[in-house]
Structures are given as structure tokens and as C-alpha cells.
DSSP file (Angstrom, degrees, kcal/mol; ACC not computed):
  #  RESIDUE AA STRUCTURE BP1 BP2  ACC     N-H-->O    O-->H-N    N-H-->O    O-->H-N    TCO  KAPPA ALPHA  PHI   PSI    X-CA   Y-CA   Z-CA
    1    1 A M     >        0   0    0      0, 0.0     4,-2.2     0, 0.0     5,-0.1   0.000 360.0 360.0 360.0 -38.9  -23.5   80.8   60.3
    2    2 A E  H  >  +     0   0    0      1,-0.2     4,-2.0     2,-0.2     5,-0.2   0.852 360.0  60.1 -64.5 -33.5  -21.7   81.7   57.1
    3    3 A Y  H  > S+     0   0    0      1,-0.2     4,-0.9     2,-0.2    -1,-0.2   0.934 110.6  39.3 -58.7 -48.2  -21.4   78.0   56.4
    4    4 A L  H  > S+     0   0    0      1,-0.2     4,-0.7     2,-0.2    -2,-0.2   0.841 110.0  60.1 -72.5 -33.4  -25.1   77.5   56.4
    5    5 A R  H >< S+     0   0    0     -4,-2.2     3,-0.6     1,-0.2     4,-0.3   0.897 105.9  47.6 -62.2 -40.4  -25.8   80.8   54.6
    6    6 A K  H 3< S+     0   0    0     -4,-2.0     3,-0.2     1,-0.2    -1,-0.2   0.794 117.9  42.7 -68.8 -27.4  -23.7   79.6   51.6
    7    7 A R  H 3X S+     0   0    0     -4,-0.9     4,-2.0    -5,-0.2    -1,-0.2   0.377  82.7  99.2-101.7   3.6  -25.5   76.3   51.5
    8    8 A M  H <X S+     0   0    0     -4,-0.7     4,-2.2    -3,-0.6     5,-0.2   0.875  80.7  54.6 -61.1 -39.8  -29.1   77.5   52.1
    9    9 A K  H  > S+     0   0    0     -4,-0.3     4,-1.8    -3,-0.2    -1,-0.2   0.903 110.8  45.6 -60.7 -41.5  -30.0   77.3   48.4
   10   10 A F  H  > S+     0   0    0      2,-0.2     4,-2.3    -4,-0.2    -1,-0.2   0.828 108.8  55.6 -74.7 -31.5  -28.9   73.7   48.2
   11   11 A L  H  X S+     0   0    0     -4,-2.0     4,-2.6     2,-0.2    -1,-0.2   0.912 108.6  48.8 -63.2 -41.7  -30.7   72.8   51.4
   12   12 A L  H  X S+     0   0    0     -4,-2.2     4,-2.7     2,-0.2     5,-0.3   0.894 109.3  52.4 -64.9 -39.7  -33.9   74.2   49.9
   13   13 A I  H  X S+     0   0    0     -4,-1.8     4,-2.2     2,-0.2    -2,-0.2   0.934 112.2  45.9 -60.0 -46.2  -33.3   72.2   46.7
   14   14 A I  H  X S+     0   0    0     -4,-2.3     4,-2.3     2,-0.2    -2,-0.2   0.924 113.6  48.6 -63.6 -45.4  -32.9   69.0   48.8
   15   15 A I  H  X S+     0   0    0     -4,-2.6     4,-2.2     1,-0.2    -2,-0.2   0.931 114.4  44.0 -62.9 -47.6  -36.0   69.7   50.9
   16   16 A F  H  X S+     0   0    0     -4,-2.7     4,-2.3     2,-0.2    -1,-0.2   0.859 112.3  53.0 -69.3 -34.4  -38.3   70.5   48.0
   17   17 A S  H  X S+     0   0    0     -4,-2.2     4,-2.3    -5,-0.3    -1,-0.2   0.929 111.7  45.2 -64.4 -44.7  -37.0   67.5   46.0
   18   18 A V  H  X S+     0   0    0     -4,-2.3     4,-2.5     1,-0.2    -2,-0.2   0.891 112.0  52.9 -65.9 -38.7  -37.7   65.1   48.9
   19   19 A A  H  X S+     0   0    0     -4,-2.2     4,-2.3    -5,-0.2    -2,-0.2   0.908 110.3  46.9 -64.1 -41.7  -41.1   66.7   49.5
   20   20 A I  H  X S+     0   0    0     -4,-2.3     4,-2.6     2,-0.2     5,-0.2   0.912 112.3  50.1 -66.9 -42.1  -42.2   66.3   45.8
   21   21 A I  H  X S+     0   0    0     -4,-2.3     4,-2.5     1,-0.2    -2,-0.2   0.924 112.3  47.4 -61.4 -44.2  -40.9   62.7   45.8
   22   22 A L  H  X S+     0   0    0     -4,-2.5     4,-2.4     2,-0.2    -2,-0.2   0.897 112.4  49.4 -64.9 -40.3  -42.9   61.9   49.0
   23   23 A F  H  X S+     0   0    0     -4,-2.3     4,-2.5     2,-0.2    -2,-0.2   0.928 113.0  46.1 -64.5 -45.6  -46.1   63.6   47.6
   24   24 A V  H  X S+     0   0    0     -4,-2.6     4,-2.4     1,-0.2    -2,-0.2   0.908 113.0  50.1 -64.3 -41.8  -45.9   61.7   44.3
   25   25 A Q  H  X S+     0   0    0     -4,-2.5     4,-1.8    -5,-0.2    -1,-0.2   0.908 111.1  49.3 -62.9 -41.5  -45.2   58.4   46.1
   26   26 A Y  H  X S+     0   0    0     -4,-2.4     4,-2.5     1,-0.2     5,-0.3   0.929 111.9  48.1 -62.6 -46.0  -48.2   59.0   48.4
   27   27 A E  H  X S+     0   0    0     -4,-2.5     4,-1.4     1,-0.2     7,-0.2   0.885 111.5  50.3 -63.5 -39.1  -50.5   59.8   45.5
   28   28 A M  H  < S+     0   0    0     -4,-2.4    -1,-0.2    -5,-0.2    -2,-0.2   0.849 118.1  38.1 -68.6 -32.8  -49.4   56.7   43.6
   29   29 A N  H  < S+     0   0    0     -4,-1.8    -2,-0.2    -5,-0.2    -1,-0.2   0.823 125.9  30.0 -88.9 -32.3  -50.0   54.4   46.5
   30   30 A Y  H  < S+     0   0    0     -4,-2.5     2,-0.8    -5,-0.2    -3,-0.2   0.521  93.6  88.6-113.0  -6.2  -53.1   55.8   48.2
   31   31 A D    ><  -     0   0    0     -4,-1.4     3,-0.9    -5,-0.3    -1,-0.0  -0.841  52.1-169.7 -96.0 113.1  -55.2   57.3   45.4
   32   32 A T  T 3  S+     0   0    0     -2,-0.8    -1,-0.1     1,-0.2    -4,-0.0   0.655  79.5  66.8 -77.1 -14.6  -57.4   54.6   44.0
   33   33 A N  T 3  S+     0   0    0      1,-0.1     2,-1.3     2,-0.1     3,-0.3   0.617  78.3  88.6 -81.5 -11.7  -58.5   56.8   41.0
   34   34 A I    <   +     0   0    0     -3,-0.9    -1,-0.1    -7,-0.2    -3,-0.1  -0.708  43.5 126.7 -90.2  93.2  -55.1   56.9   39.5
   35   35 A N        +     0   0    0     -2,-1.3     2,-0.2     5,-0.0    -1,-0.2   0.408  32.1 115.7-123.3  -4.0  -55.1   53.8   37.3
   36   36 A L     >  -     0   0    0     -3,-0.3     4,-1.8     1,-0.1     5,-0.1  -0.499  60.3-142.8 -74.0 135.5  -54.1   55.2   34.0
   37   37 A K  H  > S+     0   0    0     -2,-0.2     4,-2.1     1,-0.2     5,-0.2   0.874  99.7  55.3 -65.2 -37.7  -50.8   53.9   32.7
   38   38 A K  H  > S+     0   0    0      1,-0.2     4,-2.3     2,-0.2    -1,-0.2   0.896 106.6  50.2 -63.8 -41.0  -49.8   57.3   31.2
   39   39 A V  H  > S+     0   0    0      1,-0.2     4,-2.4     2,-0.2    -1,-0.2   0.904 110.0  50.5 -65.3 -41.2  -50.3   59.1   34.6
   40   40 A R  H  X S+     0   0    0     -4,-1.8     4,-2.1     2,-0.2    -1,-0.2   0.887 110.1  50.1 -64.5 -38.0  -48.1   56.5   36.3
   41   41 A V  H  X S+     0   0    0     -4,-2.1     4,-2.3     2,-0.2    -2,-0.2   0.921 111.3  48.5 -65.8 -43.0  -45.4   56.9   33.7
   42   42 A I  H  X S+     0   0    0     -4,-2.3     4,-2.2     1,-0.2    -2,-0.2   0.902 111.8  49.4 -64.2 -40.8  -45.4   60.7   34.1
   43   43 A M  H  X S+     0   0    0     -4,-2.4     4,-2.2     2,-0.2    -1,-0.2   0.869 109.9  51.5 -67.2 -35.6  -45.3   60.4   37.9
   44   44 A T  H  X S+     0   0    0     -4,-2.1     4,-2.2     2,-0.2    -2,-0.2   0.914 110.0  48.9 -66.3 -42.2  -42.4   58.0   37.7
   45   45 A I  H  X S+     0   0    0     -4,-2.3     4,-2.5     1,-0.2    -2,-0.2   0.890 110.2  52.3 -62.8 -39.1  -40.5   60.4   35.4
   46   46 A L  H  X S+     0   0    0     -4,-2.2     4,-2.4     2,-0.2    -2,-0.2   0.899 109.0  49.5 -63.8 -41.2  -41.2   63.2   37.9
   47   47 A K  H  X S+     0   0    0     -4,-2.2     4,-2.2     2,-0.2    -2,-0.2   0.907 111.7  48.8 -64.1 -41.4  -39.8   61.1   40.8
   48   48 A I  H  X S+     0   0    0     -4,-2.2     4,-2.2     2,-0.2    -2,-0.2   0.922 112.2  48.3 -64.5 -43.4  -36.7   60.3   38.8
   49   49 A A  H  X S+     0   0    0     -4,-2.5     4,-2.4     1,-0.2    -2,-0.2   0.913 112.9  47.4 -64.2 -43.2  -36.2   64.0   37.9
   50   50 A C  H  X S+     0   0    0     -4,-2.4     4,-2.5     1,-0.2    -1,-0.2   0.869 110.6  52.9 -66.7 -36.1  -36.7   65.1   41.5
   51   51 A G  H  X S+     0   0    0     -4,-2.2     4,-2.2    -5,-0.2    -2,-0.2   0.913 110.7  46.8 -64.7 -41.8  -34.3   62.5   42.7
   52   52 A G  H  X S+     0   0    0     -4,-2.2     4,-2.1     2,-0.2    -2,-0.2   0.899 113.1  48.4 -65.6 -41.3  -31.7   63.7   40.3
   53   53 A Y  H  X S+     0   0    0     -4,-2.4     4,-2.1     2,-0.2    -2,-0.2   0.875 111.5  50.4 -68.0 -36.8  -32.2   67.3   41.2
   54   54 A G  H  X S+     0   0    0     -4,-2.5     4,-2.2     2,-0.2    -2,-0.2   0.882 109.3  51.2 -66.1 -38.5  -32.0   66.4   44.9
   55   55 A L  H  X S+     0   0    0     -4,-2.2     4,-2.4     2,-0.2    -2,-0.2   0.892 108.4  52.2 -64.4 -39.7  -28.8   64.5   44.3
   56   56 A Y  H  X S+     0   0    0     -4,-2.1     4,-2.6     1,-0.2    -2,-0.2   0.924 109.7  49.3 -59.6 -45.3  -27.4   67.6   42.5
   57   57 A G  H  X S+     0   0    0     -4,-2.1     4,-1.8     1,-0.2    -2,-0.2   0.883 110.6  50.4 -62.5 -38.8  -28.3   69.7   45.6
   58   58 A L  H  X S+     0   0    0     -4,-2.2     4,-1.2     2,-0.2    -2,-0.2   0.916 112.0  46.4 -66.1 -43.8  -26.6   67.2   47.9
   59   59 A V  H  X S+     0   0    0     -4,-2.4     4,-0.8     1,-0.2     3,-0.3   0.928 114.5  47.0 -64.4 -44.9  -23.4   67.2   45.9
   60   60 A Q  H  X S+     0   0    0     -4,-2.6     4,-1.7     1,-0.2    -1,-0.2   0.809 102.8  65.3 -68.1 -28.9  -23.3   71.0   45.6
   61   61 A F  H  < S+     0   0    0     -4,-1.8    -1,-0.2     1,-0.2    -2,-0.2   0.904 110.4  36.1 -58.4 -42.4  -24.0   71.3   49.3
   62   62 A F  H  < S+     0   0    0     -4,-1.2    -1,-0.2    -3,-0.3    -2,-0.2   0.578 114.5  58.2 -88.1  -9.6  -20.7   69.7   50.2
   63   63 A R  H  < S+     0   0    0     -4,-0.8    -2,-0.2    -3,-0.2    -1,-0.2   0.733  78.2 103.2 -92.0 -24.1  -18.8   71.3   47.2
   64   64 A V     <        0   0    0     -4,-1.7   -57,-0.1     1,-0.1   -58,-0.0  -0.342 360.0 360.0 -64.2 136.4  -19.5   75.0   48.1
   65   65 A K              0   0    0    -59,-0.1    -1,-0.1    -2,-0.0    -3,-0.0   0.388 360.0 360.0-107.9 360.0  -16.5   76.7   49.6
């Protein structure tokens, strides 16, 4: 139990990062009103940032002692 308690923060980071990536991916693929190039660039940057933050959470999850 102590193992998971120390890692709970990083589990939440991973879960929310994946949820944001999935939501952005869904909106980009299935919303026909999003055709502006600027919006697509911003969403791509958001996916990259969430992916990096999720990777940080994954690395820290296994690093915590």
C-alpha cells in the first residue's frame, strides 16, 4: 500500500496526460468544424506537451523510493 501511496501523484499525471491526448485526438479526427490550420497546430503542440508530461510521470513513477 505504501508503494502505491508514494506513486499516486505520478499515476494521476499519467492518467490525465493520456486522457488529454485521447480527447485532443478525438476532436481532431471527428470534429468536422476544425479546419483552421492554427487550431491544428495548437492541438498538436498540446499533444506533444501532454506526451512529455506523461513520460515524465512514467519515469518518476519508477524512480520514487
